[in-house]
ROBASE-191427 format. One record per residue (C-alpha): residue number from 1; x negated, y, z; residue in one letter. Coordinates in steps of 0.02 Angstrom, whole numbers, padded with zeros to 5 digits, always signed. Layout:
<atoms>
ATOM    k      xx      yy      zz  r
ATOM  NUM       X       Y       Z  a
...
</atoms>
This chain:
<atoms>
ATOM    k      xx      yy      zz  r
ATOM    1  +00000  +00000  +00000  m
ATOM    2  -00079  +00169  -00051  p
ATOM    3  -00131  +00281  +00093  k
ATOM    4  -00017  +00427  +00041  d
ATOM    5  +00131  +00310  +00027  h
ATOM    6  +00090  +00232  +00196  l
ATOM    7  +00084  +00405  +00275  n
ATOM    8  +00256  +00444  +00201  t
ATOM    9  +00324  +00282  +00275  v
ATOM   10  +00250  +00321  +00447  f
ATOM   11  +00317  +00501  +00446  k
ATOM   12  +00489  +00439  +00392  g
ATOM   13  +00489  +00306  +00529  a
ATOM   14  +00443  +00440  +00657  l
ATOM   15  +00583  +00558  +00599  i
ATOM   16  +00710  +00417  +00606  l
ATOM   17  +00646  +00359  +00776  s
ATOM   18  +00663  +00534  +00850  i
ATOM   19  +00839  +00559  +00782  s
ATOM   20  +00889  +00385  +00843  s
ATOM   21  +00820  +00426  +01015  l
ATOM   22  +00918  +00589  +01025  v
ATOM   23  +01076  +00502  +00962  a
ATOM   24  +01058  +00362  +01091  k
ATOM   25  +01034  +00485  +01233  i
ATOM   26  +01189  +00583  +01178  l
ATOM   27  +01287  +00421  +01162  s
ATOM   28  +01244  +00371  +01340  a
ATOM   29  +01253  +00539  +01429  v
ATOM   30  +01425  +00600  +01370  y
ATOM   31  +01512  +00455  +01457  r
ATOM   32  +01463  +00519  +01628  i
ATOM   33  +01560  +00684  +01616  p
ATOM   34  +01699  +00590  +01525  l
ATOM   35  +01721  +00473  +01673  q
ATOM   36  +01714  +00618  +01796  n
ATOM   37  +01850  +00711  +01699  m
ATOM   38  +01973  +00570  +01664  v
ATOM   39  +01939  +00452  +01811  g
ATOM   40  +01918  +00263  +01816  n
ATOM   41  +02080  +00221  +01725  t
ATOM   42  +02051  +00349  +01588  g
ATOM   43  +01874  +00283  +01568  f
ATOM   44  +01944  +00106  +01556  y
ATOM   45  +02061  +00160  +01414  v
ATOM   46  +01914  +00234  +01316  y
ATOM   47  +01793  +00091  +01350  q
ATOM   48  +01918  -00045  +01302  q
ATOM   49  +01916  +00014  +01121  i
ATOM   50  +01737  +00081  +01116  y
ATOM   51  +01663  -00087  +01059  p
ATOM   52  +01766  -00078  +00897  l
ATOM   53  +01689  +00093  +00861  y
ATOM   54  +01518  +00032  +00916  g
ATOM   55  +01521  -00117  +00798  i
ATOM   56  +01576  -00009  +00651  g
ATOM   57  +01441  +00120  +00685  m
ATOM   58  +01308  -00013  +00707  t
ATOM   59  +01355  -00083  +00536  f
ATOM   60  +01353  +00092  +00458  a
ATOM   61  +01198  +00153  +00549  l
ATOM   62  +01079  +00006  +00565  n
ATOM   63  +01132  -00163  +00497  g
ATOM   64  +01193  -00131  +00320  f
ATOM   65  +01083  +00023  +00285  p
ATOM   66  +00928  -00080  +00328  n
ATOM   67  +00986  -00218  +00211  f
ATOM   68  +01034  -00097  +00071  i
ATOM   69  +00866  -00008  +00089  s
ATOM   70  +00782  -00175  +00059  k
ATOM   71  +00887  -00203  -00099  l
ATOM   72  +00846  -00028  -00162  v
ATOM   73  +00659  -00046  -00126  a
ATOM   74  +00656  -00209  -00226  e
ATOM   75  +00713  -00122  -00386  q
ATOM   76  +00580  -00068  -00514  p
ATOM   77  +00654  +00099  -00573  d
ATOM   78  +00775  +00237  -00528  e
ATOM   79  +00918  +00172  -00636  t
ATOM   80  +00910  -00001  -00557  s
ATOM   81  +00904  +00077  -00383  k
ATOM   82  +01061  +00178  -00416  s
ATOM   83  +01152  +00029  -00494  l
ATOM   84  +01111  -00088  -00349  i
ATOM   85  +01171  +00047  -00227  a
ATOM   86  +01333  +00059  -00326  r
ATOM   87  +01361  -00129  -00316  r
ATOM   88  +01323  -00127  -00130  a
ATOM   89  +01452  +00012  -00110  f
ATOM   90  +01585  -00091  -00201  h
ATOM   91  +01554  -00244  -00091  i
ATOM   92  +01555  -00141  +00069  l
ATOM   93  +01714  -00052  +00014  s
ATOM   94  +01803  -00219  -00002  g
ATOM   95  +01741  -00275  +00169  l
ATOM   96  +01788  -00109  +00250  s
ATOM   97  +01964  -00111  +00180  l
ATOM   98  +01991  -00288  +00246  v
ATOM   99  +01935  -00231  +00420  v
ATOM  100  +02037  -00070  +00409  f
ATOM  101  +02200  -00157  +00363  f
ATOM  102  +02164  -00297  +00487  g
ATOM  103  +02148  -00171  +00629  l
ATOM  104  +02299  -00070  +00573  q
ATOM  105  +02414  -00219  +00551  l
ATOM  106  +02346  -00314  +00700  g
ATOM  107  +02331  -00167  +00822  a
ATOM  108  +02475  -00224  +00932  t
ATOM  109  +02416  -00406  +00930  w
ATOM  110  +02238  -00355  +00977  i
ATOM  111  +02300  -00238  +01114  a
ATOM  112  +02412  -00376  +01185  a
ATOM  113  +02263  -00496  +01192  h
ATOM  114  +02165  -00362  +01283  m
ATOM  115  +02304  -00364  +01411  g
ATOM  116  +02373  -00189  +01375  d
ATOM  117  +02491  -00158  +01226  v
ATOM  118  +02478  +00031  +01256  n
ATOM  119  +02304  +00024  +01177  l
ATOM  120  +02378  -00008  +01002  a
ATOM  121  +02381  +00176  +00944  p
ATOM  122  +02199  +00196  +00996  i
ATOM  123  +02150  +00043  +00893  i
ATOM  124  +02243  +00117  +00744  s
ATOM  125  +02150  +00282  +00767  a
ATOM  126  +01976  +00204  +00770  v
ATOM  127  +02016  +00094  +00619  a
ATOM  128  +02004  +00245  +00502  w
ATOM  129  +01818  +00253  +00534  m
ATOM  130  +01793  +00094  +00433  f
ATOM  131  +01859  +00183  +00276  v
ATOM  132  +01702  +00293  +00279  f
ATOM  133  +01578  +00156  +00326  m
ATOM  134  +01532  +00114  +00144  p
ATOM  135  +01488  +00297  +00107  w
ATOM  136  +01378  +00310  +00261  l
ATOM  137  +01293  +00141  +00246  a
ATOM  138  +01259  +00154  +00059  t
ATOM  139  +01195  +00334  +00070  g
ATOM  140  +01081  +00294  +00215  r
ATOM  141  +01020  +00132  +00137  g
ATOM  142  +00983  +00214  -00031  y
ATOM  143  +00875  +00353  +00043  y
ATOM  144  +00788  +00235  +00165  q
ATOM  145  +00748  +00120  +00018  g
ATOM  146  +00659  +00268  -00062  k
ATOM  147  +00571  +00304  +00105  f
ATOM  148  +00666  +00468  +00127  l
ATOM  149  +00725  +00463  +00308  m
ATOM  150  +00779  +00645  +00324  g
ATOM  151  +00960  +00624  +00260  p
ATOM  152  +00987  +00472  +00372  t
ATOM  153  +00918  +00563  +00524  a
ATOM  154  +01025  +00718  +00494  v
ATOM  155  +01185  +00618  +00463  s
ATOM  156  +01152  +00517  +00621  q
ATOM  157  +01136  +00673  +00728  l
ATOM  158  +01289  +00757  +00649  i
ATOM  159  +01393  +00601  +00681  e
ATOM  160  +01347  +00595  +00865  q
ATOM  161  +01362  +00783  +00899  v
ATOM  162  +01533  +00798  +00816  v
ATOM  163  +01600  +00641  +00901  r
ATOM  164  +01538  +00687  +01074  v
ATOM  165  +01607  +00865  +01057  a
ATOM  166  +01780  +00801  +01009  i
ATOM  167  +01781  +00672  +01150  i
ATOM  168  +01737  +00801  +01283  i
ATOM  169  +01868  +00921  +01211  m
ATOM  170  +01998  +00782  +01217  a
ATOM  171  +01955  +00747  +01399  a
ATOM  172  +01962  +00933  +01442  y
ATOM  173  +02134  +00958  +01362  f
ATOM  174  +02194  +00796  +01441  s
ATOM  175  +02156  +00865  +01614  v
ATOM  176  +02216  +01042  +01572  r
ATOM  177  +02379  +00993  +01487  l
ATOM  178  +02418  +00838  +01590  g
ATOM  179  +02409  +00709  +01450  w
ATOM  180  +02424  +00526  +01497  d
ATOM  181  +02267  +00419  +01479  n
ATOM  182  +02325  +00335  +01318  y
ATOM  183  +02355  +00500  +01229  r
ATOM  184  +02183  +00557  +01286  m
ATOM  185  +02109  +00393  +01222  g
ATOM  186  +02192  +00413  +01051  t
ATOM  187  +02123  +00588  +01029  w
ATOM  188  +01951  +00535  +01093  a
ATOM  189  +01942  +00389  +00971  m
ATOM  190  +02002  +00501  +00828  s
ATOM  191  +01827  +00574  +00847  s
ATOM  192  +01757  +00420  +00758  a
ATOM  193  +01834  +00449  +00584  p
ATOM  194  +01814  +00639  +00599  l
ATOM  195  +01629  +00620  +00642  a
ATOM  196  +01609  +00494  +00500  a
ATOM  197  +01684  +00620  +00376  i
ATOM  198  +01565  +00758  +00436  c
ATOM  199  +01410  +00648  +00428  s
ATOM  200  +01461  +00582  +00256  s
ATOM  201  +01452  +00760  +00187  l
ATOM  202  +01261  +00745  +00192  i
ATOM  203  +01275  +00617  +00052  f
ATOM  204  +01395  +00717  -00059  t
ATOM  205  +01267  +00741  -00198  v
ATOM  206  +01219  +00558  -00191  f
ATOM  207  +01402  +00504  -00195  d
ATOM  208  +01444  +00615  -00345  l
ATOM  209  +01287  +00569  -00441  r
ATOM  210  +01271  +00382  -00409  y
ATOM  211  +01437  +00313  -00345  l
ATOM  212  +01573  +00414  -00433  l
ATOM  213  +01490  +00461  -00599  a
ATOM  214  +01497  +00340  -00747  p
ATOM  215  +01371  +00199  -00724  a
ATOM  216  +01214  +00207  -00833  p
ATOM  217  +01162  +00057  -00937  a
ATOM  218  +01053  -00064  -00836  p
ATOM  219  +00867  -00068  -00881  t
ATOM  220  +00834  -00232  -00789  h
ATOM  221  +00941  -00384  -00745  p
ATOM  222  +01034  -00358  -00580  l
ATOM  223  +01099  -00494  -00463  p
ATOM  224  +01281  -00538  -00492  s
ATOM  225  +01415  -00480  -00371  y
ATOM  226  +01431  -00660  -00311  r
ATOM  227  +01245  -00678  -00268  k
ATOM  228  +01241  -00503  -00194  l
ATOM  229  +01393  -00539  -00085  t
ATOM  230  +01309  -00699  -00023  k
ATOM  231  +01154  -00598  +00024  r
ATOM  232  +01264  -00469  +00111  f
ATOM  233  +01344  -00604  +00217  v
ATOM  234  +01183  -00698  +00261  i
ATOM  235  +01045  -00565  +00267  e
ATOM  236  +01151  -00411  +00300  g
ATOM  237  +01260  -00505  +00424  g
ATOM  238  +01107  -00562  +00521  t
ATOM  239  +01040  -00384  +00535  l
ATOM  240  +01212  -00323  +00592  c
ATOM  241  +01224  -00463  +00720  l
ATOM  242  +01053  -00420  +00792  v
ATOM  243  +01093  -00234  +00800  a
ATOM  244  +01263  -00260  +00884  a
ATOM  245  +01215  -00386  +01020  v
ATOM  246  +01255  -00280  +01174  v
ATOM  247  +01414  -00209  +01095  i
ATOM  248  +01479  -00383  +01053  l
ATOM  249  +01461  -00429  +01237  l
ATOM  250  +01562  -00273  +01280  q
ATOM  251  +01695  -00329  +01156  l
ATOM  252  +01712  -00494  +01249  v
ATOM  253  +01734  -00392  +01409  d
ATOM  254  +01876  -00295  +01327  s
ATOM  255  +01971  -00457  +01299  f
ATOM  256  +01933  -00544  +01463  t
ATOM  257  +01896  -00429  +01612  v
ATOM  258  +02065  -00341  +01626  m
ATOM  259  +02162  -00503  +01598  r
ATOM  260  +02049  -00598  +01719  g
ATOM  261  +02074  -00470  +01856  l
ATOM  262  +02264  -00478  +01835  v
ATOM  263  +02255  -00670  +01841  h
ATOM  264  +02151  -00652  +02001  q
ATOM  265  +02301  -00564  +02078  g
ATOM  266  +02262  -00380  +02052  q
ATOM  267  +02403  -00263  +02002  l
ATOM  268  +02384  -00202  +01821  p
ATOM  269  +02346  -00022  +01874  e
ATOM  270  +02215  -00082  +01999  v
ATOM  271  +02139  -00197  +01867  a
ATOM  272  +02124  -00052  +01745  k
ATOM  273  +02036  +00055  +01875  a
ATOM  274  +01917  -00089  +01919  l
ATOM  275  +01876  -00114  +01734  k
ATOM  276  +01837  +00073  +01727  g
ATOM  277  +01719  +00053  +01876  v
ATOM  278  +01635  -00095  +01790  y
ATOM  279  +01613  +00008  +01632  d
ATOM  280  +01505  +00133  +01728  r
ATOM  281  +01362  +00012  +01698  g
ATOM  282  +01361  +00036  +01509  q
ATOM  283  +01291  +00214  +01500  p
ATOM  284  +01163  +00169  +01635  l
ATOM  285  +01103  +00017  +01536  v
ATOM  286  +01100  +00121  +01377  q
ATOM  287  +00991  +00254  +01458  l
ATOM  288  +00877  +00121  +01532  g
ATOM  289  +00856  +00042  +01361  l
ATOM  290  +00812  +00210  +01283  v
ATOM  291  +00671  +00228  +01409  v
ATOM  292  +00616  +00047  +01393  a
ATOM  293  +00608  +00038  +01204  t
ATOM  294  +00569  +00216  +01147  a
ATOM  295  +00382  +00210  +01175  f
ATOM  296  +00355  +00030  +01119  s
ATOM  297  +00446  +00075  +00957  a
ATOM  298  +00303  +00194  +00915  t
ATOM  299  +00197  +00039  +00883  l
ATOM  300  +00311  -00027  +00745  l
ATOM  301  +00224  +00065  +00600  p
ATOM  302  +00055  -00003  +00659  a
ATOM  303  +00132  -00177  +00666  l
ATOM  304  +00196  -00157  +00487  t
ATOM  305  +00026  -00093  +00431  d
ATOM  306  -00065  -00241  +00508  a
ATOM  307  +00053  -00362  +00419  l
ATOM  308  +00034  -00270  +00252  a
ATOM  309  -00156  -00277  +00266  k
ATOM  310  -00153  -00459  +00323  r
ATOM  311  -00244  -00428  +00487  q
ATOM  312  -00180  -00565  +00606  p
ATOM  313  -00290  -00514  +00753  i
ATOM  314  -00234  -00332  +00743  e
ATOM  315  -00054  -00390  +00723  f
ATOM  316  -00069  -00494  +00882  k
ATOM  317  -00146  -00346  +00978  r
ATOM  318  -00006  -00229  +00923  q
ATOM  319  +00125  -00360  +00966  t
ATOM  320  +00049  -00386  +01138  q
ATOM  321  +00047  -00198  +01170  a
ATOM  322  +00228  -00182  +01112  m
ATOM  323  +00290  -00326  +01222  v
ATOM  324  +00189  -00273  +01375  h
ATOM  325  +00245  -00091  +01368  v
ATOM  326  +00428  -00136  +01337  s
ATOM  327  +00430  -00266  +01477  l
ATOM  328  +00343  -00151  +01603  a
ATOM  329  +00457  -00002  +01569  l
ATOM  330  +00615  -00109  +01570  s
ATOM  331  +00561  -00195  +01731  m
ATOM  332  +00521  -00027  +01814  a
ATOM  333  +00687  +00049  +01754  a
ATOM  334  +00785  -00105  +01813  t
ATOM  335  +00706  -00115  +01986  v
ATOM  336  +00715  +00074  +02010  g
ATOM  337  +00900  +00083  +01962  l
ATOM  338  +00944  -00067  +02071  v
ATOM  339  +00854  +00011  +02220  a
ATOM  340  +00936  +00181  +02193  l
ATOM  341  +01107  +00121  +02137  m
ATOM  342  +01210  +00180  +02287  p
ATOM  343  +01141  +00356  +02267  q
ATOM  344  +01155  +00354  +02076  i
ATOM  345  +01335  +00290  +02085  n
ATOM  346  +01381  +00428  +02208  r
ATOM  347  +01288  +00563  +02108  l
ATOM  348  +01353  +00521  +01934  l
ATOM  349  +01526  +00449  +01968  f
ATOM  350  +01574  +00521  +02138  g
ATOM  351  +01598  +00357  +02234  s
ATOM  352  +01512  +00196  +02289  l
ATOM  353  +01643  +00083  +02205  e
ATOM  354  +01568  -00065  +02113  g
ATOM  355  +01389  -00037  +02173  t
ATOM  356  +01355  -00225  +02184  t
ATOM  357  +01428  -00256  +02010  a
ATOM  358  +01323  -00113  +01939  l
ATOM  359  +01165  -00179  +02022  r
ATOM  360  +01192  -00347  +01938  i
ATOM  361  +01239  -00265  +01771  y
ATOM  362  +01079  -00160  +01772  i
ATOM  363  +00972  -00318  +01758  i
ATOM  364  +01036  -00322  +01577  s
ATOM  365  +00908  -00186  +01537  i
ATOM  366  +00765  -00309  +01563  l
ATOM  367  +00829  -00444  +01444  f
ATOM  368  +00905  -00323  +01317  a
ATOM  369  +00737  -00231  +01302  a
ATOM  370  +00644  -00396  +01275  l
ATOM  371  +00773  -00451  +01145  i
ATOM  372  +00753  -00285  +01052  t
ATOM  373  +00564  -00300  +01053  t
ATOM  374  +00557  -00483  +01002  y
ATOM  375  +00685  -00459  +00863  t
ATOM  376  +00578  -00317  +00792  s
ATOM  377  +00426  -00431  +00786  v
ATOM  378  +00523  -00582  +00720  l
ATOM  379  +00605  -00477  +00584  q
ATOM  380  +00434  -00415  +00528  s
ATOM  381  +00381  -00598  +00513  l
ATOM  382  +00545  -00643  +00422  n
ATOM  383  +00584  -00767  +00562  e
ATOM  384  +00774  -00762  +00578  y
ATOM  385  +00822  -00937  +00638  t
ATOM  386  +00778  -00914  +00823  a
ATOM  387  +00865  -00744  +00824  m
ATOM  388  +01029  -00810  +00752  i
ATOM  389  +01034  -00964  +00865  i
ATOM  390  +00991  -00857  +01017  g
ATOM  391  +01126  -00728  +00982  i
ATOM  392  +01258  -00860  +00947  i
ATOM  393  +01208  -00954  +01106  g
ATOM  394  +01217  -00796  +01211  g
ATOM  395  +01385  -00744  +01139  l
ATOM  396  +01454  -00919  +01165  a
ATOM  397  +01398  -00911  +01347  t
ATOM  398  +01490  -00745  +01371  k
ATOM  399  +01649  -00805  +01283  v
ATOM  400  +01658  -00970  +01377  l
ATOM  401  +01611  -00909  +01552  a
ATOM  402  +01670  -00729  +01567  n
ATOM  403  +01856  -00754  +01602  y
ATOM  404  +01823  -00893  +01728  i
ATOM  405  +01693  -00791  +01822  f
ATOM  406  +01806  -00636  +01825  v
ATOM  407  +01950  -00738  +01897  v
ATOM  408  +01837  -00806  +02035  h
ATOM  409  +01716  -00661  +02069  y
ATOM  410  +01797  -00506  +01993  g
ATOM  411  +01687  -00376  +01908  i
ATOM  412  +01533  -00449  +01995  n
ATOM  413  +01565  -00607  +01894  g
ATOM  414  +01578  -00509  +01730  a
ATOM  415  +01411  -00424  +01767  s
ATOM  416  +01327  -00590  +01808  a
ATOM  417  +01388  -00671  +01645  v
ATOM  418  +01325  -00523  +01543  t
ATOM  419  +01151  -00545  +01619  v
ATOM  420  +01159  -00734  +01595  l
ATOM  421  +01211  -00715  +01412  s
ATOM  422  +01065  -00598  +01374  l
ATOM  423  +00946  -00714  +01467  a
ATOM  424  +01005  -00860  +01359  v
ATOM  425  +00979  -00756  +01201  m
ATOM  426  +00803  -00708  +01250  f
ATOM  427  +00755  -00884  +01309  a
ATOM  428  +00808  -00959  +01141  v
ATOM  429  +00716  -00822  +01043  m
ATOM  430  +00560  -00843  +01148  w
ATOM  431  +00559  -01034  +01134  l
ATOM  432  +00593  -01024  +00947  g
ATOM  433  +00459  -00893  +00911  s
ATOM  434  +00282  -00936  +00849  p
ATOM  435  +00162  -00997  +00985  e
ATOM  436  +00057  -00838  +00977  d
ATOM  437  +00211  -00733  +01012  l
ATOM  438  +00257  -00845  +01159  q
ATOM  439  +00084  -00828  +01236  q
ATOM  440  +00091  -00637  +01230  v
ATOM  441  +00206  -00641  +01380  l
ATOM  442  +00096  -00758  +01482  l
ATOM  443  -00082  -00696  +01449  e
ATOM  444  -00202  -00631  +01583  s
ATOM  445  -00080  -00654  +01727  g
ATOM  446  +00016  -00502  +01663  y
ATOM  447  +00187  -00565  +01717  l
ATOM  448  +00132  -00606  +01896  i
ATOM  449  +00052  -00435  +01916  k
ATOM  450  +00208  -00349  +01848  l
ATOM  451  +00328  -00445  +01961  l
ATOM  452  +00222  -00410  +02116  a
ATOM  453  +00205  -00226  +02074  l
ATOM  454  +00391  -00207  +02038  s
ATOM  455  +00437  -00291  +02203  a
ATOM  456  +00322  -00173  +02300  v
ATOM  457  +00395  -00022  +02208  m
ATOM  458  +00574  -00077  +02243  g
ATOM  459  +00541  -00106  +02429  i
ATOM  460  +00453  +00062  +02449  v
ATOM  461  +00595  +00155  +02361  v
ATOM  462  +00732  +00069  +02464  i
ATOM  463  +00639  +00103  +02629  l
ATOM  464  +00610  +00285  +02578  s
ATOM  465  +00796  +00309  +02541  c
ATOM  466  +00845  +00230  +02707  h
ATOM  467  +00723  +00343  +02798  q
ATOM  468  +00792  +00501  +02715  i
ATOM  469  +00971  +00445  +02751  t
ATOM  470  +00926  +00417  +02935  a
ATOM  471  +00847  +00590  +02944  l
ATOM  472  +00993  +00688  +02867  v
ATOM  473  +01132  +00582  +02944  g
ATOM  474  +01267  +00475  +02859  p
ATOM  475  +01391  +00618  +02830  i
ATOM  476  +01269  +00729  +02734  l
ATOM  477  +01192  +00578  +02645  a
ATOM  478  +01363  +00533  +02571  n
ATOM  479  +01382  +00700  +02479  t
ATOM  480  +01343  +00708  +02291  r
ATOM  481  +01215  +00845  +02318  g
ATOM  482  +01113  +00745  +02443  m
ATOM  483  +01133  +00588  +02335  a
ATOM  484  +01052  +00689  +02195  g
ATOM  485  +00907  +00744  +02306  i
ATOM  486  +00878  +00566  +02369  i
ATOM  487  +00884  +00501  +02189  t
ATOM  488  +00754  +00627  +02129  v
ATOM  489  +00639  +00590  +02277  i
ATOM  490  +00663  +00402  +02251  g
ATOM  491  +00620  +00415  +02065  v
ATOM  492  +00462  +00516  +02102  l
ATOM  493  +00406  +00392  +02235  i
ATOM  494  +00444  +00246  +02120  g
ATOM  495  +00345  +00320  +01975  v
ATOM  496  +00195  +00360  +02087  l
ATOM  497  +00193  +00185  +02163  v
ATOM  498  +00213  +00099  +01994  f
ATOM  499  +00080  +00202  +01905  v
ATOM  500  -00044  +00188  +02050  a
ATOM  501  -00012  +00001  +02061  g
ATOM  502  -00030  -00021  +01872  a
ATOM  503  -00199  +00068  +01875  v
ATOM  504  -00260  -00030  +02028  y
ATOM  505  -00202  -00199  +01959  a
ATOM  506  -00264  -00158  +01781  r
ATOM  507  -00092  -00200  +01716  l
ATOM  508  -00118  -00117  +01546  f
ATOM  509  -00259  -00113  +01419  t
ATOM  510  -00322  +00056  +01357  i
ATOM  511  -00221  +00030  +01197  r
ATOM  512  -00063  +00005  +01301  e
ATOM  513  -00095  +00156  +01411  w
ATOM  514  -00112  +00266  +01256  l
ATOM  515  +00066  +00219  +01202  v
ATOM  516  +00138  +00287  +01366  l
ATOM  517  +00171  +00472  +01397  p
ATOM  518  +00019  +00557  +01477  y
ATOM  519  -00075  +00392  +01463  g
ATOM  520  -00226  +00476  +01385  k
ATOM  521  -00236  +00604  +01527  r
ATOM  522  -00221  +00465  +01656  l
ATOM  523  -00364  +00367  +01577  i
ATOM  524  -00474  +00522  +01582  k
ATOM  525  -00426  +00559  +01764  a
ATOM  526  -00466  +00380  +01818  v
ATOM  527  -00632  +00386  +01724  a
ATOM  528  -00679  +00551  +01810  k
ATOM  529  -00631  +00478  +01979  g
ATOM  530  -00745  +00329  +01953  k
ATOM  531  -00889  +00444  +01903  e
ATOM  532  -00860  +00550  +02058  h
ATOM  533  -00866  +00399  +02175  h
ATOM  534  -01016  +00318  +02090  s
</atoms>
């Protein structure tokens, strides 16, 4: 690959990574004020239907665009690129219309199986988003296939900003005008098609030039619609499945948690509120994943470069750095959030309801981060079998066990099954990955050092919080303001303990430290300290 072209790829990957990071942070953060404005039951109404939006956006944002970009990149000239994009658009349009009419006609049936027929209008509202999925996915895929990431990045940010703004406005008017929760939910989910329309405008020129204008004569043979559809189902479907793992687990929750709680003996209104409490875990997990995977993702271009240049030793080093950084950050985020959960729950959501369930749910960050990292490496190696089997195994675990665990253990059971499902997915991926990739996790006693360090950090943070609570008294400690102060102090103590322990235990190599924020400064400071003491 020529150096100039490689630089373009790296810059494009960086632009897309930054926009994805901002979009993920927005997607996680807005749910906290939403829950505070509409309460547990209102949050339940929104979160019940959110997985349908999430799956559609994952298809339009990651899965199908990545597959279409591959199709476009395979073509030898501009005419072939535009024609393959057109065919991809036709296939996606057919798929989207099937989903759209399925959701519209089956809205009442789906809502009834979720345990709440009042959700039907909200399902109908979100269904309209699928009409615009082909425009978004094809436009993004076409430009990514030409290594132009700017349009995709801009459309991604527009989609999130418009959607979040409409949701918060819907919540505000719901409180101000006294709307019921289902009317609020319908307006909030109407943000999905409206945001899709706005983000599709970025591709107007592309749509007019390549999708709606008369098709040019082909210059090279193109795959038939039949072969292309087969590739869409197998290759594109796999990419979509990988990208939508966590959201698919949430979809299972939508069909089982509310019904399981009612079967347990809870009144419907109480069950709705409990499901809303359980759903508090989702933005926390999302934020934890952003932290855990953002910095390791910066190694992806180097991983791609090592593969392109056929440098197996360098590829292994980059893979090790990626896995170690992702695992350490996800472990630190998980242990820190578990230790601080009572204070975080009070600070963000105004109560201690569901603290145990949230503590269990938070462990998802650890396995979800490892799944994200390992799938990135396995995709770069074109190893899909372990991924598919792992995801199917994890989803089957969730489907088969969730309802039973909810009936017996309430929302604690739902949290436990989510963690178990992700653990099954990762275990299968790890066992099915090449031996070198398996050993990355076990080399140099890394895992033992990390577990010991995380345990020490967690104990220190919990003891520090208890000490502050004892000093200020239980009444003051239970206020949101003091919960915020204790959380900030706990985070600072946790970071200091973890970083100091990582340096002392030599947890990371120099390469791995350089990936982390301020890693270079820390290496210099440690080196100066050694010189001073010698």
